[in-house]
PDB file with one MODEL, atoms N, CA, C and O in Angstrom:
MODEL        1
ATOM      1  N   UNK A   1       9.272  28.922 -10.914  1.00  0.00           N
ATOM      2  CA  UNK A   1       9.753  28.234  -9.744  1.00  0.00           C
ATOM      3  C   UNK A   1       8.645  28.223  -8.689  1.00  0.00           C
ATOM      4  O   UNK A   1       7.846  29.157  -8.616  1.00  0.00           O
ATOM      5  N   UNK A   2       8.599  27.180  -7.882  1.00  0.00           N
ATOM      6  CA  UNK A   2       7.555  27.048  -6.877  1.00  0.00           C
ATOM      7  C   UNK A   2       8.186  26.883  -5.494  1.00  0.00           C
ATOM      8  O   UNK A   2       9.405  26.952  -5.333  1.00  0.00           O
ATOM      9  N   UNK A   3       7.336  26.667  -4.518  1.00  0.00           N
ATOM     10  CA  UNK A   3       7.771  26.450  -3.142  1.00  0.00           C
ATOM     11  C   UNK A   3       7.783  24.959  -2.877  1.00  0.00           C
ATOM     12  O   UNK A   3       6.808  24.266  -3.164  1.00  0.00           O
ATOM     13  N   UNK A   4       8.874  24.464  -2.334  1.00  0.00           N
ATOM     14  CA  UNK A   4       8.953  23.049  -1.971  1.00  0.00           C
ATOM     15  C   UNK A   4       8.374  22.862  -0.576  1.00  0.00           C
ATOM     16  O   UNK A   4       8.727  23.586   0.354  1.00  0.00           O
ATOM     17  N   UNK A   5       7.485  21.890  -0.438  1.00  0.00           N
ATOM     18  CA  UNK A   5       6.868  21.589   0.854  1.00  0.00           C
ATOM     19  C   UNK A   5       7.265  20.169   1.227  1.00  0.00           C
ATOM     20  O   UNK A   5       6.945  19.218   0.514  1.00  0.00           O
ATOM     21  N   UNK A   6       7.959  20.032   2.342  1.00  0.00           N
ATOM     22  CA  UNK A   6       8.367  18.710   2.827  1.00  0.00           C
ATOM     23  C   UNK A   6       7.233  18.135   3.669  1.00  0.00           C
ATOM     24  O   UNK A   6       6.738  18.767   4.602  1.00  0.00           O
ATOM     25  N   UNK A   7       6.844  16.925   3.313  1.00  0.00           N
ATOM     26  CA  UNK A   7       5.685  16.277   3.921  1.00  0.00           C
ATOM     27  C   UNK A   7       6.145  15.192   4.901  1.00  0.00           C
ATOM     28  O   UNK A   7       6.942  14.330   4.529  1.00  0.00           O
ATOM     29  N   UNK A   8       5.658  15.220   6.140  1.00  0.00           N
ATOM     30  CA  UNK A   8       6.024  14.171   7.097  1.00  0.00           C
ATOM     31  C   UNK A   8       5.322  12.861   6.758  1.00  0.00           C
ATOM     32  O   UNK A   8       4.299  12.851   6.073  1.00  0.00           O
ATOM     33  N   UNK A   9       5.870  11.783   7.236  1.00  0.00           N
ATOM     34  CA  UNK A   9       5.336  10.449   6.943  1.00  0.00           C
ATOM     35  C   UNK A   9       3.842  10.345   7.199  1.00  0.00           C
ATOM     36  O   UNK A   9       3.117   9.769   6.388  1.00  0.00           O
ATOM     37  N   UNK A  10       3.373  10.890   8.305  1.00  0.00           N
ATOM     38  CA  UNK A  10       1.969  10.758   8.686  1.00  0.00           C
ATOM     39  C   UNK A  10       1.012  11.435   7.693  1.00  0.00           C
ATOM     40  O   UNK A  10      -0.161  11.067   7.625  1.00  0.00           O
ATOM     41  N   UNK A  11       1.492  12.410   6.933  1.00  0.00           N
ATOM     42  CA  UNK A  11       0.639  13.106   5.962  1.00  0.00           C
ATOM     43  C   UNK A  11       0.854  12.638   4.522  1.00  0.00           C
ATOM     44  O   UNK A  11       0.187  13.129   3.611  1.00  0.00           O
ATOM     45  N   UNK A  12       1.757  11.716   4.310  1.00  0.00           N
ATOM     46  CA  UNK A  12       2.052  11.266   2.948  1.00  0.00           C
ATOM     47  C   UNK A  12       0.917  10.484   2.304  1.00  0.00           C
ATOM     48  O   UNK A  12       0.912  10.281   1.090  1.00  0.00           O
ATOM     49  N   UNK A  13      -0.036  10.050   3.101  1.00  0.00           N
ATOM     50  CA  UNK A  13      -1.208   9.387   2.527  1.00  0.00           C
ATOM     51  C   UNK A  13      -1.980  10.341   1.622  1.00  0.00           C
ATOM     52  O   UNK A  13      -2.695   9.902   0.721  1.00  0.00           O
ATOM     53  N   UNK A  14      -1.840  11.638   1.857  1.00  0.00           N
ATOM     54  CA  UNK A  14      -2.522  12.643   1.044  1.00  0.00           C
ATOM     55  C   UNK A  14      -1.728  13.031  -0.200  1.00  0.00           C
ATOM     56  O   UNK A  14      -2.271  13.638  -1.123  1.00  0.00           O
ATOM     57  N   UNK A  15      -0.438  12.679  -0.225  1.00  0.00           N
ATOM     58  CA  UNK A  15       0.419  13.051  -1.353  1.00  0.00           C
ATOM     59  C   UNK A  15       0.895  11.829  -2.130  1.00  0.00           C
ATOM     60  O   UNK A  15       1.917  11.883  -2.815  1.00  0.00           O
ATOM     61  N   UNK A  16       0.158  10.732  -2.025  1.00  0.00           N
ATOM     62  CA  UNK A  16       0.518   9.487  -2.705  1.00  0.00           C
ATOM     63  C   UNK A  16       1.937   9.052  -2.372  1.00  0.00           C
ATOM     64  O   UNK A  16       2.659   8.548  -3.232  1.00  0.00           O
ATOM     65  N   UNK A  17       2.327   9.249  -1.126  1.00  0.00           N
ATOM     66  CA  UNK A  17       3.622   8.794  -0.649  1.00  0.00           C
ATOM     67  C   UNK A  17       4.784   9.726  -0.930  1.00  0.00           C
ATOM     68  O   UNK A  17       5.919   9.420  -0.564  1.00  0.00           O
ATOM     69  N   UNK A  18       4.529  10.844  -1.565  1.00  0.00           N
ATOM     70  CA  UNK A  18       5.613  11.773  -1.883  1.00  0.00           C
ATOM     71  C   UNK A  18       6.162  12.442  -0.630  1.00  0.00           C
ATOM     72  O   UNK A  18       5.400  12.886   0.229  1.00  0.00           O
ATOM     73  N   UNK A  19       7.489  12.512  -0.529  1.00  0.00           N
ATOM     74  CA  UNK A  19       8.151  13.155   0.604  1.00  0.00           C
ATOM     75  C   UNK A  19       8.140  14.667   0.491  1.00  0.00           C
ATOM     76  O   UNK A  19       8.209  15.371   1.499  1.00  0.00           O
ATOM     77  N   UNK A  20       8.053  15.168  -0.731  1.00  0.00           N
ATOM     78  CA  UNK A  20       8.020  16.608  -0.966  1.00  0.00           C
ATOM     79  C   UNK A  20       7.127  16.888  -2.169  1.00  0.00           C
ATOM     80  O   UNK A  20       7.099  16.124  -3.134  1.00  0.00           O
ATOM     81  N   UNK A  21       6.410  17.985  -2.092  1.00  0.00           N
ATOM     82  CA  UNK A  21       5.543  18.415  -3.197  1.00  0.00           C
ATOM     83  C   UNK A  21       5.803  19.896  -3.433  1.00  0.00           C
ATOM     84  O   UNK A  21       6.408  20.572  -2.601  1.00  0.00           O
ATOM     85  N   UNK A  22       5.346  20.385  -4.558  1.00  0.00           N
ATOM     86  CA  UNK A  22       5.497  21.805  -4.856  1.00  0.00           C
ATOM     87  C   UNK A  22       4.147  22.493  -4.777  1.00  0.00           C
ATOM     88  O   UNK A  22       3.111  21.898  -5.074  1.00  0.00           O
ATOM     89  N   UNK A  23       4.174  23.738  -4.377  1.00  0.00           N
ATOM     90  CA  UNK A  23       2.958  24.525  -4.291  1.00  0.00           C
ATOM     91  C   UNK A  23       3.245  25.978  -4.593  1.00  0.00           C
ATOM     92  O   UNK A  23       4.396  26.384  -4.755  1.00  0.00           O
ATOM     93  N   UNK A  24       2.180  26.752  -4.666  1.00  0.00           N
ATOM     94  CA  UNK A  24       2.295  28.175  -4.973  1.00  0.00           C
ATOM     95  C   UNK A  24       1.435  28.987  -4.032  1.00  0.00           C
ATOM     96  O   UNK A  24       0.476  28.475  -3.455  1.00  0.00           O
ATOM     97  N   UNK A  25       1.775  30.244  -3.877  1.00  0.00           N
ATOM     98  CA  UNK A  25       1.012  31.167  -3.057  1.00  0.00           C
ATOM     99  C   UNK A  25       1.915  32.269  -2.553  1.00  0.00           C
ATOM    100  O   UNK A  25       3.141  32.167  -2.605  1.00  0.00           O
ATOM    101  N   UNK A  26       1.293  33.317  -2.067  1.00  0.00           N
ATOM    102  CA  UNK A  26       2.060  34.439  -1.517  1.00  0.00           C
ATOM    103  C   UNK A  26       2.175  34.359   0.001  1.00  0.00           C
ATOM    104  O   UNK A  26       3.035  35.003   0.601  1.00  0.00           O
ATOM    105  N   UNK A  27       1.292  33.554   0.623  1.00  0.00           N
ATOM    106  CA  UNK A  27       1.335  33.329   2.071  1.00  0.00           C
ATOM    107  C   UNK A  27       1.199  31.843   2.322  1.00  0.00           C
ATOM    108  O   UNK A  27       0.860  31.082   1.416  1.00  0.00           O
ATOM    109  N   UNK A  28       1.464  31.427   3.551  1.00  0.00           N
ATOM    110  CA  UNK A  28       1.273  30.016   3.885  1.00  0.00           C
ATOM    111  C   UNK A  28      -0.181  29.601   3.703  1.00  0.00           C
ATOM    112  O   UNK A  28      -0.454  28.495   3.236  1.00  0.00           O
ATOM    113  N   UNK A  29      -1.115  30.473   4.064  1.00  0.00           N
ATOM    114  CA  UNK A  29      -2.536  30.156   3.898  1.00  0.00           C
ATOM    115  C   UNK A  29      -2.842  29.845   2.435  1.00  0.00           C
ATOM    116  O   UNK A  29      -3.545  28.878   2.142  1.00  0.00           O
ATOM    117  N   UNK A  30      -2.319  30.661   1.514  1.00  0.00           N
ATOM    118  CA  UNK A  30      -2.540  30.426   0.082  1.00  0.00           C
ATOM    119  C   UNK A  30      -1.840  29.151  -0.379  1.00  0.00           C
ATOM    120  O   UNK A  30      -2.368  28.413  -1.211  1.00  0.00           O
ATOM    121  N   UNK A  31      -0.651  28.896   0.162  1.00  0.00           N
ATOM    122  CA  UNK A  31       0.077  27.678  -0.184  1.00  0.00           C
ATOM    123  C   UNK A  31      -0.716  26.436   0.222  1.00  0.00           C
ATOM    124  O   UNK A  31      -0.842  25.497  -0.564  1.00  0.00           O
ATOM    125  N   UNK A  32      -1.251  26.428   1.442  1.00  0.00           N
ATOM    126  CA  UNK A  32      -2.008  25.260   1.906  1.00  0.00           C
ATOM    127  C   UNK A  32      -3.301  25.086   1.106  1.00  0.00           C
ATOM    128  O   UNK A  32      -3.716  23.957   0.845  1.00  0.00           O
ATOM    129  N   UNK A  33      -3.934  26.177   0.719  1.00  0.00           N
ATOM    130  CA  UNK A  33      -5.129  26.103  -0.131  1.00  0.00           C
ATOM    131  C   UNK A  33      -4.757  25.539  -1.501  1.00  0.00           C
ATOM    132  O   UNK A  33      -5.510  24.750  -2.072  1.00  0.00           O
ATOM    133  N   UNK A  34      -3.602  25.939  -2.026  1.00  0.00           N
ATOM    134  CA  UNK A  34      -3.131  25.419  -3.302  1.00  0.00           C
ATOM    135  C   UNK A  34      -2.842  23.923  -3.206  1.00  0.00           C
ATOM    136  O   UNK A  34      -3.197  23.165  -4.108  1.00  0.00           O
ATOM    137  N   UNK A  35      -2.207  23.499  -2.129  1.00  0.00           N
ATOM    138  CA  UNK A  35      -1.928  22.067  -1.946  1.00  0.00           C
ATOM    139  C   UNK A  35      -3.225  21.266  -1.893  1.00  0.00           C
ATOM    140  O   UNK A  35      -3.305  20.159  -2.425  1.00  0.00           O
ATOM    141  N   UNK A  36      -4.226  21.831  -1.254  1.00  0.00           N
ATOM    142  CA  UNK A  36      -5.521  21.139  -1.127  1.00  0.00           C
ATOM    143  C   UNK A  36      -6.126  20.826  -2.488  1.00  0.00           C
ATOM    144  O   UNK A  36      -6.822  19.819  -2.627  1.00  0.00           O
ATOM    145  N   UNK A  37      -5.881  21.658  -3.492  1.00  0.00           N
ATOM    146  CA  UNK A  37      -6.460  21.421  -4.829  1.00  0.00           C
ATOM    147  C   UNK A  37      -5.897  20.165  -5.482  1.00  0.00           C
ATOM    148  O   UNK A  37      -6.560  19.549  -6.316  1.00  0.00           O
ATOM    149  N   UNK A  38      -4.674  19.781  -5.107  1.00  0.00           N
ATOM    150  CA  UNK A  38      -4.052  18.581  -5.684  1.00  0.00           C
ATOM    151  C   UNK A  38      -3.950  17.421  -4.711  1.00  0.00           C
ATOM    152  O   UNK A  38      -3.776  16.276  -5.127  1.00  0.00           O
ATOM    153  N   UNK A  39      -4.057  17.703  -3.426  1.00  0.00           N
ATOM    154  CA  UNK A  39      -3.894  16.684  -2.392  1.00  0.00           C
ATOM    155  C   UNK A  39      -5.038  16.826  -1.385  1.00  0.00           C
ATOM    156  O   UNK A  39      -4.836  17.274  -0.257  1.00  0.00           O
ATOM    157  N   UNK A  40      -6.215  16.444  -1.804  1.00  0.00           N
ATOM    158  CA  UNK A  40      -7.429  16.618  -1.001  1.00  0.00           C
ATOM    159  C   UNK A  40      -7.285  16.032   0.395  1.00  0.00           C
ATOM    160  O   UNK A  40      -6.859  14.890   0.570  1.00  0.00           O
ATOM    161  N   UNK A  41      -7.651  16.842   1.384  1.00  0.00           N
ATOM    162  CA  UNK A  41      -7.642  16.416   2.778  1.00  0.00           C
ATOM    163  C   UNK A  41      -6.441  16.891   3.566  1.00  0.00           C
ATOM    164  O   UNK A  41      -6.471  16.876   4.797  1.00  0.00           O
ATOM    165  N   UNK A  42      -5.388  17.310   2.891  1.00  0.00           N
ATOM    166  CA  UNK A  42      -4.163  17.691   3.609  1.00  0.00           C
ATOM    167  C   UNK A  42      -4.341  18.991   4.385  1.00  0.00           C
ATOM    168  O   UNK A  42      -3.803  19.124   5.485  1.00  0.00           O
ATOM    169  N   UNK A  43      -5.074  19.940   3.845  1.00  0.00           N
ATOM    170  CA  UNK A  43      -5.228  21.235   4.511  1.00  0.00           C
ATOM    171  C   UNK A  43      -5.894  21.093   5.873  1.00  0.00           C
ATOM    172  O   UNK A  43      -5.511  21.778   6.821  1.00  0.00           O
ATOM    173  N   UNK A  44      -6.877  20.218   5.982  1.00  0.00           N
ATOM    174  CA  UNK A  44      -7.587  20.033   7.255  1.00  0.00           C
ATOM    175  C   UNK A  44      -6.676  19.461   8.335  1.00  0.00           C
ATOM    176  O   UNK A  44      -6.950  19.625   9.524  1.00  0.00           O
ATOM    177  N   UNK A  45      -5.609  18.800   7.939  1.00  0.00           N
ATOM    178  CA  UNK A  45      -4.656  18.245   8.907  1.00  0.00           C
ATOM    179  C   UNK A  45      -3.643  19.280   9.378  1.00  0.00           C
ATOM    180  O   UNK A  45      -2.945  19.064  10.368  1.00  0.00           O
ATOM    181  N   UNK A  46      -3.561  20.405   8.669  1.00  0.00           N
ATOM    182  CA  UNK A  46      -2.588  21.440   8.992  1.00  0.00           C
ATOM    183  C   UNK A  46      -3.252  22.670   9.599  1.00  0.00           C
ATOM    184  O   UNK A  46      -2.724  23.279  10.530  1.00  0.00           O
ATOM    185  N   UNK A  47      -4.410  23.027   9.065  1.00  0.00           N
ATOM    186  CA  UNK A  47      -5.104  24.261   9.445  1.00  0.00           C
ATOM    187  C   UNK A  47      -6.369  23.922  10.227  1.00  0.00           C
ATOM    188  O   UNK A  47      -7.130  23.041   9.828  1.00  0.00           O
ATOM    189  N   UNK A  48      -6.593  24.615  11.332  1.00  0.00           N
ATOM    190  CA  UNK A  48      -7.776  24.419  12.163  1.00  0.00           C
ATOM    191  C   UNK A  48      -8.803  25.497  11.813  1.00  0.00           C
ATOM    192  O   UNK A  48      -8.725  26.623  12.305  1.00  0.00           O
ATOM    193  N   UNK A  49      -9.759  25.143  10.968  1.00  0.00           N
ATOM    194  CA  UNK A  49     -10.774  26.112  10.540  1.00  0.00           C
ATOM    195  C   UNK A  49     -11.614  26.596  11.714  1.00  0.00           C
ATOM    196  O   UNK A  49     -12.125  27.716  11.686  1.00  0.00           O
ATOM    197  N   UNK A  50     -11.763  25.771  12.741  1.00  0.00           N
ATOM    198  CA  UNK A  50     -12.532  26.157  13.921  1.00  0.00           C
ATOM    199  C   UNK A  50     -11.832  27.211  14.769  1.00  0.00           C
ATOM    200  O   UNK A  50     -12.458  27.861  15.606  1.00  0.00           O
ATOM    201  N   UNK A  51     -10.543  27.375  14.549  1.00  0.00           N
ATOM    202  CA  UNK A  51      -9.771  28.364  15.297  1.00  0.00           C
ATOM    203  C   UNK A  51      -9.434  29.557  14.414  1.00  0.00           C
ATOM    204  O   UNK A  51      -8.372  30.164  14.552  1.00  0.00           O
ATOM    205  N   UNK A  52     -10.332  29.882  13.520  1.00  0.00           N
ATOM    206  CA  UNK A  52     -10.126  31.043  12.657  1.00  0.00           C
ATOM    207  C   UNK A  52      -9.122  30.823  11.547  1.00  0.00           C
ATOM    208  O   UNK A  52      -8.563  31.778  11.008  1.00  0.00           O
ATOM    209  N   UNK A  53      -8.890  29.557  11.202  1.00  0.00           N
ATOM    210  CA  UNK A  53      -7.971  29.262  10.114  1.00  0.00           C
ATOM    211  C   UNK A  53      -6.509  29.310  10.502  1.00  0.00           C
ATOM    212  O   UNK A  53      -5.643  29.447   9.638  1.00  0.00           O
ATOM    213  N   UNK A  54      -6.222  29.198  11.790  1.00  0.00           N
ATOM    214  CA  UNK A  54      -4.829  29.192  12.257  1.00  0.00           C
ATOM    215  C   UNK A  54      -4.240  27.789  12.134  1.00  0.00           C
ATOM    216  O   UNK A  54      -4.966  26.820  11.909  1.00  0.00           O
ATOM    217  N   UNK A  55      -2.937  27.690  12.280  1.00  0.00           N
ATOM    218  CA  UNK A  55      -2.285  26.385  12.269  1.00  0.00           C
ATOM    219  C   UNK A  55      -2.799  25.548  13.437  1.00  0.00           C
ATOM    220  O   UNK A  55      -3.064  26.068  14.520  1.00  0.00           O
ATOM    221  N   UNK A  56      -2.934  24.260  13.202  1.00  0.00           N
ATOM    222  CA  UNK A  56      -3.335  23.376  14.294  1.00  0.00           C
ATOM    223  C   UNK A  56      -2.297  23.453  15.408  1.00  0.00           C
ATOM    224  O   UNK A  56      -1.109  23.660  15.161  1.00  0.00           O
ATOM    225  N   UNK A  57      -2.761  23.286  16.604  1.00  0.00           N
ATOM    226  CA  UNK A  57      -1.924  23.466  17.787  1.00  0.00           C
ATOM    227  C   UNK A  57      -0.692  22.557  17.787  1.00  0.00           C
ATOM    228  O   UNK A  57       0.391  22.976  18.196  1.00  0.00           O
ATOM    229  N   UNK A  58      -0.856  21.333  17.336  1.00  0.00           N
ATOM    230  CA  UNK A  58       0.242  20.375  17.395  1.00  0.00           C
ATOM    231  C   UNK A  58       0.901  20.153  16.045  1.00  0.00           C
ATOM    232  O   UNK A  58       1.453  19.083  15.789  1.00  0.00           O
ATOM    233  N   UNK A  59       0.846  21.150  15.188  1.00  0.00           N
ATOM    234  CA  UNK A  59       1.534  21.097  13.903  1.00  0.00           C
ATOM    235  C   UNK A  59       2.536  22.249  13.861  1.00  0.00           C
ATOM    236  O   UNK A  59       2.170  23.413  14.026  1.00  0.00           O
ATOM    237  N   UNK A  60       3.779  21.914  13.642  1.00  0.00           N
ATOM    238  CA  UNK A  60       4.830  22.924  13.527  1.00  0.00           C
ATOM    239  C   UNK A  60       5.160  23.107  12.055  1.00  0.00           C
ATOM    240  O   UNK A  60       5.311  22.131  11.320  1.00  0.00           O
ATOM    241  N   UNK A  61       5.271  24.343  11.631  1.00  0.00           N
ATOM    242  CA  UNK A  61       5.593  24.660  10.249  1.00  0.00           C
ATOM    243  C   UNK A  61       6.818  25.562  10.248  1.00  0.00           C
ATOM    244  O   UNK A  61       6.894  26.542  10.988  1.00  0.00           O
ATOM    245  N   UNK A  62       7.770  25.206   9.400  1.00  0.00           N
ATOM    246  CA  UNK A  62       9.013  25.968   9.298  1.00  0.00           C
ATOM    247  C   UNK A  62       9.170  26.509   7.887  1.00  0.00           C
ATOM    248  O   UNK A  62       8.962  25.793   6.907  1.00  0.00           O
ATOM    249  N   UNK A  63       9.532  27.762   7.797  1.00  0.00           N
ATOM    250  CA  UNK A  63       9.841  28.401   6.525  1.00  0.00           C
ATOM    251  C   UNK A  63      11.346  28.619   6.501  1.00  0.00           C
ATOM    252  O   UNK A  63      11.884  29.413   7.273  1.00  0.00           O
ATOM    253  N   UNK A  64      12.019  27.901   5.604  1.00  0.00           N
ATOM    254  CA  UNK A  64      13.485  27.990   5.526  1.00  0.00           C
ATOM    255  C   UNK A  64      14.117  27.806   6.909  1.00  0.00           C
ATOM    256  O   UNK A  64      15.007  28.561   7.300  1.00  0.00           O
ATOM    257  N   UNK A  65      13.648  26.798   7.640  1.00  0.00           N
ATOM    258  CA  UNK A  65      14.156  26.416   8.964  1.00  0.00           C
ATOM    259  C   UNK A  65      13.794  27.382  10.097  1.00  0.00           C
ATOM    260  O   UNK A  65      14.353  27.278  11.189  1.00  0.00           O
ATOM    261  N   UNK A  66      12.869  28.318   9.858  1.00  0.00           N
ATOM    262  CA  UNK A  66      12.433  29.228  10.915  1.00  0.00           C
ATOM    263  C   UNK A  66      10.969  28.949  11.248  1.00  0.00           C
ATOM    264  O   UNK A  66      10.125  28.892  10.354  1.00  0.00           O
ATOM    265  N   UNK A  67      10.676  28.777  12.520  1.00  0.00           N
ATOM    266  CA  UNK A  67       9.326  28.476  12.987  1.00  0.00           C
ATOM    267  C   UNK A  67       8.396  29.645  12.648  1.00  0.00           C
ATOM    268  O   UNK A  67       8.632  30.775  13.075  1.00  0.00           O
ATOM    269  N   UNK A  68       7.341  29.370  11.880  1.00  0.00           N
ATOM    270  CA  UNK A  68       6.448  30.446  11.430  1.00  0.00           C
ATOM    271  C   UNK A  68       5.621  31.034  12.565  1.00  0.00           C
ATOM    272  O   UNK A  68       5.054  32.115  12.408  1.00  0.00           O
ATOM    273  N   UNK A  69       5.538  30.357  13.696  1.00  0.00           N
ATOM    274  CA  UNK A  69       4.809  30.921  14.841  1.00  0.00           C
ATOM    275  C   UNK A  69       5.516  32.179  15.366  1.00  0.00           C
ATOM    276  O   UNK A  69       4.897  33.024  16.015  1.00  0.00           O
ATOM    277  N   UNK A  70       6.820  32.291  15.078  1.00  0.00           N
ATOM    278  CA  UNK A  70       7.575  33.476  15.484  1.00  0.00           C
ATOM    279  C   UNK A  70       7.643  34.501  14.357  1.00  0.00           C
ATOM    280  O   UNK A  70       8.274  35.549  14.498  1.00  0.00           O
ATOM    281  N   UNK A  71       6.996  34.194  13.249  1.00  0.00           N
ATOM    282  CA  UNK A  71       6.884  35.134  12.135  1.00  0.00           C
ATOM    283  C   UNK A  71       5.450  35.648  12.142  1.00  0.00           C
ATOM    284  O   UNK A  71       5.017  36.254  13.122  1.00  0.00           O
ATOM    285  N   UNK A  72       4.712  35.415  11.067  1.00  0.00           N
ATOM    286  CA  UNK A  72       3.313  35.843  11.012  1.00  0.00           C
ATOM    287  C   UNK A  72       2.346  34.665  10.943  1.00  0.00           C
ATOM    288  O   UNK A  72       1.236  34.799  10.429  1.00  0.00           O
ATOM    289  N   UNK A  73       2.771  33.498  11.465  1.00  0.00           N
ATOM    290  CA  UNK A  73       1.893  32.336  11.470  1.00  0.00           C
ATOM    291  C   UNK A  73       1.428  31.969  10.075  1.00  0.00           C
ATOM    292  O   UNK A  73       2.221  31.952   9.134  1.00  0.00           O
ATOM    293  N   UNK A  74       0.151  31.676   9.941  1.00  0.00           N
ATOM    294  CA  UNK A  74      -0.425  31.259   8.665  1.00  0.00           C
ATOM    295  C   UNK A  74      -0.366  32.367   7.614  1.00  0.00           C
ATOM    296  O   UNK A  74      -0.478  32.096   6.418  1.00  0.00           O
ATOM    297  N   UNK A  75      -0.194  33.598   8.051  1.00  0.00           N
ATOM    298  CA  UNK A  75      -0.112  34.739   7.132  1.00  0.00           C
ATOM    299  C   UNK A  75       1.322  35.099   6.742  1.00  0.00           C
ATOM    300  O   UNK A  75       1.555  36.133   6.117  1.00  0.00           O
ATOM    301  N   UNK A  76       2.273  34.253   7.108  1.00  0.00           N
ATOM    302  CA  UNK A  76       3.666  34.486   6.752  1.00  0.00           C
ATOM    303  C   UNK A  76       3.824  34.528   5.236  1.00  0.00           C
ATOM    304  O   UNK A  76       3.334  33.652   4.523  1.00  0.00           O
ATOM    305  N   UNK A  77       4.511  35.552   4.761  1.00  0.00           N
ATOM    306  CA  UNK A  77       4.768  35.695   3.327  1.00  0.00           C
ATOM    307  C   UNK A  77       5.796  34.660   2.884  1.00  0.00           C
ATOM    308  O   UNK A  77       6.748  34.365   3.607  1.00  0.00           O
ATOM    309  N   UNK A  78       5.591  34.110   1.680  1.00  0.00           N
ATOM    310  CA  UNK A  78       6.523  33.157   1.102  1.00  0.00           C
ATOM    311  C   UNK A  78       6.855  33.600  -0.315  1.00  0.00           C
ATOM    312  O   UNK A  78       6.140  34.403  -0.914  1.00  0.00           O
ATOM    313  N   UNK A  79       7.960  33.058  -0.845  1.00  0.00           N
ATOM    314  CA  UNK A  79       8.401  33.437  -2.179  1.00  0.00           C
ATOM    315  C   UNK A  79       8.926  32.209  -2.915  1.00  0.00           C
ATOM    316  O   UNK A  79       9.271  31.199  -2.302  1.00  0.00           O
ATOM    317  N   UNK A  80       8.979  32.316  -4.235  1.00  0.00           N
ATOM    318  CA  UNK A  80       9.525  31.230  -5.045  1.00  0.00           C
ATOM    319  C   UNK A  80      10.893  30.828  -4.521  1.00  0.00           C
ATOM    320  O   UNK A  80      11.727  31.672  -4.196  1.00  0.00           O
ATOM    321  N   UNK A  81      11.101  29.529  -4.448  1.00  0.00           N
ATOM    322  CA  UNK A  81      12.379  29.012  -3.984  1.00  0.00           C
ATOM    323  C   UNK A  81      12.431  28.737  -2.499  1.00  0.00           C
ATOM    324  O   UNK A  81      13.386  28.124  -2.022  1.00  0.00           O
ATOM    325  N   UNK A  82      11.416  29.179  -1.744  1.00  0.00           N
ATOM    326  CA  UNK A  82      11.377  28.902  -0.309  1.00  0.00           C
ATOM    327  C   UNK A  82      11.118  27.419  -0.069  1.00  0.00           C
ATOM    328  O   UNK A  82      10.584  26.712  -0.924  1.00  0.00           O
ATOM    329  N   UNK A  83      11.513  26.971   1.120  1.00  0.00           N
ATOM    330  CA  UNK A  83      11.229  25.606   1.563  1.00  0.00           C
ATOM    331  C   UNK A  83      10.342  25.669   2.794  1.00  0.00           C
ATOM    332  O   UNK A  83      10.621  26.404   3.740  1.00  0.00           O
ATOM    333  N   UNK A  84       9.275  24.891   2.769  1.00  0.00           N
ATOM    334  CA  UNK A  84       8.361  24.805   3.901  1.00  0.00           C
ATOM    335  C   UNK A  84       8.396  23.373   4.412  1.00  0.00           C
ATOM    336  O   UNK A  84       8.259  22.427   3.637  1.00  0.00           O
ATOM    337  N   UNK A  85       8.577  23.217   5.707  1.00  0.00           N
ATOM    338  CA  UNK A  85       8.600  21.902   6.331  1.00  0.00           C
ATOM    339  C   UNK A  85       7.449  21.818   7.316  1.00  0.00           C
ATOM    340  O   UNK A  85       7.273  22.700   8.157  1.00  0.00           O
ATOM    341  N   UNK A  86       6.662  20.749   7.207  1.00  0.00           N
ATOM    342  CA  UNK A  86       5.544  20.504   8.117  1.00  0.00           C
ATOM    343  C   UNK A  86       5.965  19.386   9.065  1.00  0.00           C
ATOM    344  O   UNK A  86       6.358  18.306   8.624  1.00  0.00           O
ATOM    345  N   UNK A  87       5.881  19.650  10.374  1.00  0.00           N
ATOM    346  CA  UNK A  87       6.265  18.660  11.372  1.00  0.00           C
ATOM    347  C   UNK A  87       5.202  18.553  12.455  1.00  0.00           C
ATOM    348  O   UNK A  87       5.147  19.398  13.348  1.00  0.00           O
ATOM    349  N   UNK A  88       4.364  17.533  12.392  1.00  0.00           N
ATOM    350  CA  UNK A  88       3.411  17.326  13.489  1.00  0.00           C
ATOM    351  C   UNK A  88       4.169  16.962  14.757  1.00  0.00           C
ATOM    352  O   UNK A  88       5.129  16.193  14.711  1.00  0.00           O
ATOM    353  N   UNK A  89       3.743  17.508  15.880  1.00  0.00           N
ATOM    354  CA  UNK A  89       4.365  17.163  17.155  1.00  0.00           C
ATOM    355  C   UNK A  89       4.056  15.706  17.451  1.00  0.00           C
ATOM    356  O   UNK A  89       2.968  15.209  17.160  1.00  0.00           O
ATOM    357  N   UNK A  90       5.030  15.040  18.032  1.00  0.00           N
ATOM    358  CA  UNK A  90       4.871  13.632  18.366  1.00  0.00           C
ATOM    359  C   UNK A  90       4.940  13.490  19.878  1.00  0.00           C
ATOM    360  O   UNK A  90       5.875  13.968  20.521  1.00  0.00           O
ATOM    361  N   UNK A  91       3.940  12.830  20.430  1.00  0.00           N
ATOM    362  CA  UNK A  91       3.913  12.591  21.870  1.00  0.00           C
ATOM    363  C   UNK A  91       4.295  11.147  22.140  1.00  0.00           C
ATOM    364  O   UNK A  91       4.159  10.283  21.274  1.00  0.00           O
ATOM    365  N   UNK A  92       4.754  10.904  23.304  1.00  0.00           N
ATOM    366  CA  UNK A  92       5.094   9.522  23.646  1.00  0.00           C
ATOM    367  C   UNK A  92       6.044   9.488  24.810  1.00  0.00           C
ATOM    368  O   UNK A  92       6.328  10.501  25.449  1.00  0.00           O
ATOM    369  N   UNK A  93       6.516   8.320  25.061  1.00  0.00           N
ATOM    370  CA  UNK A  93       7.458   8.146  26.161  1.00  0.00           C
ATOM    371  C   UNK A  93       7.006   7.016  27.051  1.00  0.00           C
ATOM    372  O   UNK A  93       6.082   6.275  26.715  1.00  0.00           O
ATOM    373  N   UNK A  94       7.646   6.891  28.161  1.00  0.00           N
ATOM    374  CA  UNK A  94       7.317   5.812  29.080  1.00  0.00           C
ATOM    375  C   UNK A  94       6.161   6.216  29.981  1.00  0.00           C
ATOM    376  O   UNK A  94       6.053   7.367  30.405  1.00  0.00           O
ATOM    377  N   UNK A  95       5.324   5.274  30.254  1.00  0.00           N
ATOM    378  CA  UNK A  95       4.169   5.535  31.116  1.00  0.00           C
ATOM    379  C   UNK A  95       4.511   5.336  32.567  1.00  0.00           C
ATOM    380  O   UNK A  95       3.655   5.513  33.433  1.00  0.00           O
TER     381      UNK A  95
ENDMDL
END
């Protein structure tokens, strides 16, 4: 069994349009590295290597509906059967 990762529309260009993909790893960092092996370019959109490999500031990641920033961030432990949701923050509104 693997971890299901829900992909937002803006990142589906890296997953050939797939809404969800499967990945493996013991932490989110390992999961994103695993996804990169099959979906080149996706990791750079989620992880900011310039900030020590932390999640990008405007990317929200949820593990089983819990914000990982309130857990251990990119080092949050994951297990088979978990669901990870990636949600880039969206800005906008009236000027």
